[in-house]
C-alpha positions as CSV (number, residue, x, y, z in Angstrom):
1,Q,8.0,-19.3,-27.2
2,S,5.3,-20.7,-24.9
3,E,1.9,-19.4,-24.0
4,L,0.3,-20.4,-20.8
5,A,-3.3,-19.4,-19.7
6,E,-4.7,-20.1,-16.3
7,S,-8.4,-20.4,-15.4
8,G,-10.6,-21.5,-12.5
9,G,-9.5,-19.1,-9.8
10,D,-12.1,-18.5,-7.2
11,W,-13.0,-17.8,-3.6
12,V,-13.6,-20.9,-1.4
13,P,-14.1,-21.5,2.3
14,P,-11.5,-23.4,4.4
15,A,-11.6,-27.2,3.8
16,A,-13.2,-26.8,0.4
17,S,-11.8,-28.0,-2.9
18,L,-11.0,-26.2,-6.1
19,R,-9.4,-27.2,-9.4
20,I,-7.5,-24.7,-11.5
21,S,-6.3,-25.2,-15.1
22,C,-3.5,-24.1,-17.3
23,S,-3.8,-24.5,-21.1
24,F,-0.6,-24.5,-23.0
25,N,-1.5,-24.0,-26.7
26,T,2.1,-23.7,-27.7
27,L,5.1,-24.9,-25.8
28,H,8.8,-24.7,-26.7
29,E,9.7,-28.0,-28.1
30,N,12.3,-28.6,-25.4
31,T,9.9,-28.0,-22.5
32,Q,10.3,-30.7,-19.9
33,S,8.4,-29.3,-16.9
34,I,5.1,-27.6,-16.4
35,G,3.6,-26.7,-13.1
36,W,2.5,-24.1,-10.6
37,F,3.9,-21.4,-8.4
38,R,2.0,-19.2,-6.1
39,Q,2.5,-15.8,-4.6
40,P,0.7,-15.2,-1.3
41,P,-0.1,-11.6,-0.4
42,R,3.1,-9.8,0.8
43,K,5.2,-13.0,0.5
44,V,7.7,-14.4,-1.9
45,R,6.7,-16.6,-4.8
46,E,6.9,-20.3,-4.0
47,G,6.8,-23.5,-6.0
48,V,3.7,-25.7,-5.6
49,S,3.9,-28.5,-8.0
50,C,5.4,-29.6,-11.3
51,T,4.9,-32.5,-13.7
52,N,7.1,-34.0,-16.3
53,E,6.5,-33.9,-20.1
54,R,4.6,-37.2,-20.1
55,G,2.6,-36.3,-17.0
56,D,3.4,-39.6,-15.3
57,S,5.3,-38.1,-12.4
58,A,5.0,-35.0,-10.2
59,E,6.7,-33.1,-7.4
60,Y,5.0,-31.2,-4.7
61,S,6.1,-28.7,-2.0
62,D,5.8,-29.9,1.5
63,S,3.1,-27.4,2.3
64,V,0.6,-29.0,-0.2
65,K,1.8,-32.6,-0.3
66,G,-1.2,-34.9,0.3
67,R,-3.7,-32.2,-0.4
68,F,-2.9,-31.1,-3.9
69,T,-2.7,-33.2,-7.1
70,S,-1.3,-32.2,-10.4
71,S,-2.3,-33.9,-13.6
72,R,-1.6,-33.3,-17.3
73,D,-3.7,-34.1,-20.3
74,N,-1.6,-33.7,-23.4
75,D,-4.5,-34.4,-25.7
76,K,-6.2,-31.2,-24.3
77,D,-2.9,-29.3,-23.8
78,T,-4.0,-28.7,-20.2
79,V,-2.5,-29.1,-16.8
80,Y,-4.7,-29.2,-13.8
81,L,-4.1,-28.6,-10.1
82,Q,-6.7,-30.2,-7.9
83,M,-6.6,-28.6,-4.5
84,N,-8.4,-30.3,-1.6
85,N,-8.8,-29.5,2.1
86,M,-7.8,-26.0,1.4
87,K,-6.3,-23.7,4.1
88,T,-6.3,-19.9,4.4
89,E,-2.5,-20.0,3.8
90,D,-3.3,-21.4,0.3
91,T,-4.5,-17.9,-0.7
92,G,-2.5,-16.3,-3.4
93,A,-2.0,-15.7,-7.1
94,Y,-1.4,-19.1,-8.8
95,L,0.8,-18.9,-11.8
96,C,1.3,-21.6,-14.4
97,A,5.0,-22.1,-15.2
98,A,7.0,-24.1,-17.8
99,G,10.6,-24.8,-18.0
100,L,13.3,-26.5,-20.1
101,S,14.7,-28.4,-17.2
102,S,13.3,-31.5,-15.5
103,C,10.6,-31.4,-12.9
104,S,12.2,-31.9,-9.5
105,S,12.2,-30.6,-6.0
106,A,15.0,-28.2,-7.1
107,W,12.8,-26.9,-9.9
108,L,10.2,-26.0,-7.3
109,R,12.7,-24.3,-5.0
110,H,14.1,-22.0,-7.6
111,S,11.8,-19.9,-9.8
112,T,14.9,-19.2,-11.9
113,H,14.3,-22.7,-13.4
114,V,11.1,-21.4,-15.0
115,N,11.4,-20.1,-18.6
116,Y,7.8,-19.2,-19.2
117,W,5.0,-17.8,-17.0
118,G,1.3,-17.4,-17.2
119,T,-0.3,-14.3,-15.9
120,G,-1.9,-16.0,-12.9
121,V,-5.3,-16.5,-11.3
122,A,-6.5,-15.5,-7.8
123,V,-7.3,-18.2,-5.3
124,I,-8.8,-16.9,-2.0
125,V,-9.5,-19.2,0.9
126,S,-11.5,-17.5,3.5
127,S,-14.6,-17.9,5.7
């Protein structure tokens, strides 16, 4: 069983920055990946980023590559998503996700690879 809790969702204007966090107080011992999916209004859920167990490598979707950075602090049991130069299309519910398979571009493409979900935080990018 894993418990994921997001925080930091907010409203920001375009081009602003925002950092959201996911605390994972308990993780399944075989968890290999932890990251973020998002669900824009009236659209399908999409993978944003993931990081491996050690936090020394990450994958990003093409839509956020170069703007978003994922990091992991295992001492604090927290994963962060730093979002810079935000766009209106970044608006959505951001859900922390953890899985028993490796972080990869395939992991981001298929939410079926996710074994545990947080409840999500709202991120709104609007002027």
